[in-house]
C-alpha positions as CSV (number, residue, x, y, z in Angstrom):
1,X,0.0,0.0,0.0
2,X,1.4,3.4,-1.0
3,X,1.0,6.3,1.3
4,X,1.1,9.9,0.3
5,X,2.6,12.7,2.4
6,X,1.8,16.3,2.5
7,X,4.7,18.8,1.9
8,X,4.5,19.6,5.6
9,X,5.1,16.0,6.5
10,X,8.0,15.7,4.1
11,X,9.5,18.9,5.5
12,X,9.0,17.7,9.0
13,X,10.6,14.3,8.2
14,X,13.5,15.9,6.4
15,X,13.9,18.3,9.2
16,X,14.0,15.5,11.7
17,X,16.6,13.6,9.7
18,X,18.7,16.7,9.4
19,X,18.4,17.4,13.1
20,X,19.2,13.8,14.0
21,X,22.2,13.8,11.7
22,X,23.4,17.0,13.3
23,X,23.2,15.4,16.8
24,X,25.0,12.3,15.5
25,X,27.8,14.5,14.1
26,X,28.0,16.4,17.4
27,X,28.3,13.0,19.2
28,X,31.1,11.9,16.9
29,X,32.9,15.2,17.4
30,X,32.7,14.9,21.2
31,X,33.2,11.1,21.6
32,X,34.9,10.1,18.4
33,X,33.9,8.0,15.4
34,X,34.9,4.6,17.0
35,X,32.6,1.8,15.7
36,X,32.1,0.5,19.3
37,X,30.6,3.9,20.3
38,X,28.4,4.3,17.3
39,X,25.4,2.4,18.6
40,X,25.3,4.5,21.7
41,X,25.7,7.6,19.5
42,X,22.7,6.6,17.4
43,X,20.6,6.1,20.5
44,X,21.7,9.5,21.9
45,X,21.0,11.2,18.5
46,X,17.5,9.7,18.4
47,X,16.8,10.7,22.0
48,X,18.2,14.2,21.4
49,X,16.1,14.6,18.2
50,X,12.9,13.4,20.0
51,X,13.6,15.7,23.0
52,X,14.4,18.7,20.7
53,X,11.0,18.4,19.0
54,X,9.4,19.2,22.4
55,X,11.8,21.9,23.3
56,X,12.6,23.7,20.1
57,X,10.0,26.3,19.0
58,X,7.9,25.4,16.0
59,X,9.0,27.4,13.0
60,X,12.3,28.6,14.5
61,X,15.2,28.3,12.0
62,X,18.9,28.7,12.7
63,X,21.1,30.9,10.6
64,X,24.5,29.3,10.1
65,X,26.3,32.6,9.4
66,X,24.6,34.1,12.4
67,X,25.7,31.2,14.6
68,X,29.3,31.5,13.4
69,X,29.3,35.3,14.1
70,X,27.8,34.7,17.5
71,X,30.3,32.1,18.4
72,X,33.2,34.3,17.5
73,X,31.7,37.2,19.4
74,X,31.0,35.0,22.4
75,X,34.5,33.5,22.5
76,X,36.2,36.9,22.2
77,X,33.9,38.4,24.9
78,X,34.6,35.4,27.2
79,X,38.3,35.9,26.9
80,X,38.1,39.7,27.4
81,X,35.6,39.4,30.3
82,X,37.6,36.6,32.0
83,X,40.8,38.7,31.9
84,X,38.8,41.7,33.2
85,X,37.3,39.7,36.1
86,X,40.7,38.3,37.0
87,X,42.3,41.8,36.9
88,X,39.5,43.1,39.2
89,X,40.0,40.3,41.6
90,X,43.7,40.8,42.1
91,X,43.8,44.6,42.4
92,X,43.9,46.1,45.8
93,X,41.3,47.0,46.7
94,X,39.2,44.9,44.2
95,X,37.9,47.1,41.4
96,X,34.3,46.1,41.7
97,X,31.0,47.8,42.4
98,X,28.6,44.8,42.5
99,X,24.9,45.1,42.3
100,X,21.8,44.3,40.3
101,X,20.6,45.7,37.0
102,X,17.2,45.1,35.5
103,X,17.0,44.5,31.8
104,X,13.9,44.2,29.7
105,X,14.3,41.6,27.0
106,X,12.5,41.7,23.7
107,X,12.6,37.9,23.4
108,X,9.3,36.0,23.9
109,X,8.9,33.8,26.9
110,X,9.8,30.2,26.3
111,X,12.8,28.3,25.0
112,X,14.3,31.2,23.1
113,X,14.4,33.5,26.2
114,X,15.6,30.6,28.4
115,X,18.4,29.8,26.0
116,X,19.5,33.5,25.8
117,X,19.5,33.7,29.6
118,X,21.5,30.5,29.9
119,X,24.1,31.9,27.5
120,X,24.2,35.2,29.4
121,X,25.1,33.2,32.5
122,X,28.2,31.9,30.9
123,X,29.7,35.3,30.5
124,X,32.0,36.4,33.3
125,X,30.8,39.4,35.3
126,X,27.1,39.1,34.6
127,X,24.6,36.5,36.0
128,X,20.9,36.5,35.3
129,X,19.2,35.6,38.6
130,X,15.5,36.1,37.9
131,X,13.1,36.3,34.9
132,X,9.7,37.9,35.1
133,X,6.8,36.9,32.7
134,X,6.9,40.4,31.2
135,X,10.5,40.0,30.0
136,X,12.2,41.8,32.8
137,X,15.5,40.1,33.8
138,X,17.3,40.7,37.0
139,X,21.1,40.6,36.4
140,X,23.8,40.5,39.0
141,X,26.9,42.2,37.8
142,X,30.4,42.9,39.1
143,X,30.5,46.6,38.3
144,X,27.5,48.9,38.2
145,X,29.7,51.6,36.6
146,X,29.9,49.6,33.4
147,X,27.2,50.1,30.7
148,X,25.6,46.7,31.6
149,X,22.2,47.3,30.0
150,X,23.8,48.3,26.7
151,X,26.1,45.3,26.8
152,X,23.1,43.0,27.4
153,X,21.2,44.6,24.5
154,X,24.1,44.0,22.2
155,X,24.4,40.4,23.4
156,X,20.6,39.9,22.8
157,X,20.8,41.4,19.3
158,X,23.7,39.1,18.5
159,X,21.8,36.1,19.8
160,X,18.7,37.0,17.8
161,X,20.8,37.0,14.6
162,X,21.4,33.2,15.1
163,X,17.8,32.6,14.1
164,X,16.4,33.5,10.7
165,X,13.3,35.0,12.2
166,X,15.3,37.1,14.7
167,X,14.1,35.0,17.7
168,X,10.5,36.0,17.5
169,X,9.3,32.4,18.2
170,X,8.9,31.4,21.8
């Protein structure tokens, strides 16, 4: 018996295959392409693909050039911020003015906002500690004298460029 599929079903199936292949490639990069590990890698890729369908927003598409630019920016910022935090810690007295800053994100509630907030937490010197339903984030920072809100806005804009729709899906 022959079944027909709608264009949406084909797109969905090809999208799942592409997603699963990406997870398998990631597995092989992290663990290695040893044949003895491949069965576990396939199971992990299937599990990651299945989980990602529940977590990844419907209609959200990644921009490979946007991701590459974001990764380069993130790595450079991490190095610069890490050096800055280390310098502040060893100066006498420490050159810090810690406190909290509120930042209103334009990202919709859901996976996109949670991902952006998680990435923010990886940057030295800034740590999101609370998120309100209206998009207000409470950020702990090491130095209130820095333009933290402007830095966060630039970080959010760079993050939004990793998605073809600018992060408007939740």
